[in-house]
N, C-alpha and C positions, 0 to 999 in steps of 0.2 A: 329281570331274567325269568323266563317261564318256569313253572314248577317242574320238578324233576320226577317224573312218574316212573314206577318200576318197570313198565314195559319198554322204556327207552333203553334199558340195559341190553336186552336181547336185540333190539333194533340196531344199536351201535355195533354190536359184535357181528351181526349179519352183514351190515354195510361194509365193514372192514374186511370180512371174509371175501366178499365179491371183489373188492378193490385189490386184494392181495393175491388173487388167483394166479395172475400172470407172473407176478414176482416170485411165487413159490416154484413155478415151472422153471424159471431161470436158475433158481438156487439149487434145484434138484440135480444131483450128480456131483456138485461141488461139496455139498454137505447134506446131512439128513434133512429132509423137508420138514419145516415146522408144522405143527398141527394148526388147523384154521384158527382156533381160538388163540393159540400162541402168537400167530401172525397178527391177529387183531390187537392183542396186547402190545406186541412189539411196535406196531405203528403208533399207538398212543404214547408209548415211552419216547419214541423218536421225536414226535411232535412236541411233547412237553419239554424235552431237553432243548430243542431248537428254539422254542418260544421264549423260555427263560433266558437262554443264552443271548438271543437277539435283544431282549429287554436290557440285560446287563451290559451288552455291547454298546447300546445307545446311551445308557447312563454313564458308563465309564470311558467310552471312547477307544477301548482296546479289547480285541477278542481274547487275547491271552489273559488279561486281567479279569475279563468276564468269566472265563472258564475257571480261573482260580477262585473267584468269589462264589461261583456256583457250587464248587466242591466244598468250600468252607461252610457254606450255608447248609449243604446236605449233611455234613459231618456234625455240625452243631445241632441240627434237628434230631439226628440219630442219638447223639450223646445225651440230649435232654428229653429223651422219649418218656422217661418216668414222669415228667410234668403233665403228660397227656391225661393222667387220672384226674387232675384237678383243674385244668384249664377250662374256661367257659366255652371257648370257640377255637377249633383247630385252625380256622382261617385267620383269625386275629393273632394267634400264637405264631403261625408261620410268617405272617406279615411282619411281626415284630422282630423275629429272628433274621429275616432277610434285610430289614431296614438297619438293624444293628450291625450285621455283617458288612453291608455296604459302607456304613459310617466308619467302622473300624478300619476297613481297607483304605478309605479316603484319608483318615487320620495318619495311617502309616505312610501313605504317599506324601502327605504334607510334611511329615517329620523328615522324610528322605530328602525332599526338596529344600527343607529349611537348612540342611547342612551345606547346600550349594548357593541358595539365594535367600533373601529375606522373605518371610511369610507375608503374603498379601492379606488385606482385610477380607476380601471376597472369599479367600480360602477358608478363613475362620468361620465365616457365615455359612458356607457350603457344608462344612463338617458338622456344625451345630444343627442345621436344618435337617440333615439326613438321619438324625437319630430317631425322629418320630415317623412312623409309617405314613406315607402319603397316599392319596387316591390311586396313583399309578401303580404303586407297589401292591396295594390291596387288590387292585384289578387284576394284575398279572397272577397273583396267588389264587384268586377266585377262578380264573380261566384254567389254571393248572389243575386245581381240584376238580373242576367240571370235566376235564378230560380223563383224569385218573379214576374217578368214581365208578364208571361203567366196568372197570377191570376188576372190581371187588365183587364179593357176593352181594346179591341184590338186597338182602336184609340189612347188611352193613351199610351199603351205599345209601339206601333210602334214609336210614336214621342219621347218618352223617350229613346228608343234604339238608334234611329238615332242621336238625339241631345246630349244626355248625355253619351252614351257609345261609339258611333262611332265618335262623335265630328263634325257631319255634320252641316253646317250653317243653321240657321232657315229659311233664305230666300230661300235656295235651297229646303228645305223640303216643304215650302209653295208652291213653284212653281211646284214641282213634284206632289203635291196633289190637285192642283187647288184651294188652299185656300189662305186667306190673311195672312200676317205676324202676325197681331193681333190675328187671330183665332188660329194660331199655338202656339203663346205665351200663350194664355188662356188655350189651350188644354194641353200644357206642365205643366203649373202651377197646373191644376186640377189633372193631372196624378201624379205629384210629391206628392200632398197631399194624393192621394189614396195609393201611394207607402209608404208614411210615416205610414199610418194606418196598412198596411201589415207588415211593419217592427216591429211595436209595437206588433202585433199579433204573429209574429214569435218569438220574444224574450220572450213572455209570454206563448207560447205553451209548454205544458209539454213534455220534451224530452223523457220521459219514455213511456207514454200512448198516447201522441199525441193529447190531447184535450186542448182547450183554457181555459175551465172552470174546468179542472181536480181538484179533491180534495185530491189527494194523498199528502204525506208528501213532496215530491220533488217539486211538483207544488206550494204548499202553501209557501214553503221556497223561491221559485223564486219570487212569488208575494210580499212577505214581503220585499225582497231585492229591488224590483222595487219601492215599495211605499217608502222605506227608502231613496232611491236615489232621488225620486221626492221631498221629504221633504228637503233634503240637497240642491237641486238646487233652491228651492223657499225660503230658509232661507235668511234673510237680511245679 
């Protein structure tokens, strides 16, 4: 993948602004028009949601299960946000959370089926193989991060790209930017927290109409699932 230069942040926003111009006109009158940058961010969140949902749909074979797993993945990432201070790579961290979420879902599905039919050997193999992140999972997480990074402050996005995606040592990043290692560490932590917020917004953005606070039936259903997963995670 080509290096992620800072000037791409501005280019990504300008492109999305132009693409969203007609869409904003249509929305005018029905609700307050979004600012151009907000429209650009909204488009990124819609694309990210749809891409992850499409991947999970292919993997699980059910759109309803895919959305359920997506919300469970988002909640787990949010609940474990404190881990971001110590993880080596946010990309690998998210890949492991997604892989574990998929595996847990498949185990529950197998246990449910076991009550009705005998568990088949291939089911056992599928569940065990899903525990370890595979290239497809890592790839979809990488694509998701690539889309979300331009919505962050350029300083944050650049450090996350170099440290978490390219795996560049923090010492080298600090030297190239004329900053201290502590400064880069703080910048990376703050960037990851901002990325966490974007991830939550992406998973809660209505995939039909593209609004975070959409009141359509699909969006309400997504928020209900998200709240349900939060309650499960916090239960003793």
